[in-house]
C-alpha positions, 0 to 999 in steps of 0.5 A: 648645871649637869656636868655632861651639859657643861661638857656639851657647851664646852665641846661645841666650840671645840667642834667648830675649831676642829672643823675649821682645821679640817676644811679651812687649813689645807695642811694634812690629809682631809680624811685623816683629819676628819677621822681624828676630829670625829673620834676625839669628839666621840671619845669625849662624849663616851667618857662623859656618858660613862655611867650610861654606856651599858644602857646606850649600847644595848643591842636589839635586832630592831636597831638594825632594821631602823638603821637600815631603813633610816639609811635608805630614807636618807639616801633617797633624800640626798638623791632627790636633794641632789637632783633638785639642787642641780635644777635650782642652783647653777653652782650645785654640781661644782660644789657637790663635786668639790665635796668628793675632790678630796678622794684623791688623798686616800684610796676609795676603799679606805675612805669607805671603811673609815666612813662606815666604821669610824667617822659615821659612828663617831659623829653619831656618838658625839652629835646624837648620842651625846649632844642631842641626848643632853640637849633633849634631856634639858630642853625637851625633844623639839628644842634639843633636836632642832638645836643639835641640827642647827649647831651641826649645820653651822659647824659645816659653814667653815667649808664655804660650800653651800651644798655641804652646809645644806647636806648636814642640815637635812641629815641632822633634821631628818634623822634627829627625830628618830633618836630624840631621846627615846629609848627603842 
């Protein structure tokens, strides 16, 4: 078995443990725990992919357009999803609000900066750049993307927040197809 694939299989349980620490243990600052955990997983993914870093980090101007368009589409999906969830589920508004309740632990500017420059990139590096890339390489694009989306969603189950579980599931399944191992 490919050593990087072994690392994927070893780090997925670690992701479950880290997300349990983030969501289930009310000790420490939520945002700092999330930043540290995502950064640790990204570092493992980068170290395991060190022979491919040059190819992985090739910059093309179209990456900016694809990223911006993907962000807009995902924002639209979440916006429509929030409206639909609020109409369909009486518990949705409270659960959606609870996702943002931890904003009091850190200034909103710092949260935004961490999300934009650390947590978002770290999760992309680990989940899509490492896990999904390895799984699609081994099992093909469809199985790799779906398996990554399922695991990414299940990692969030520990939050015991249906809306927080549904959100990553939709994000992973919609965004996964745009980076299913193809080189752009």
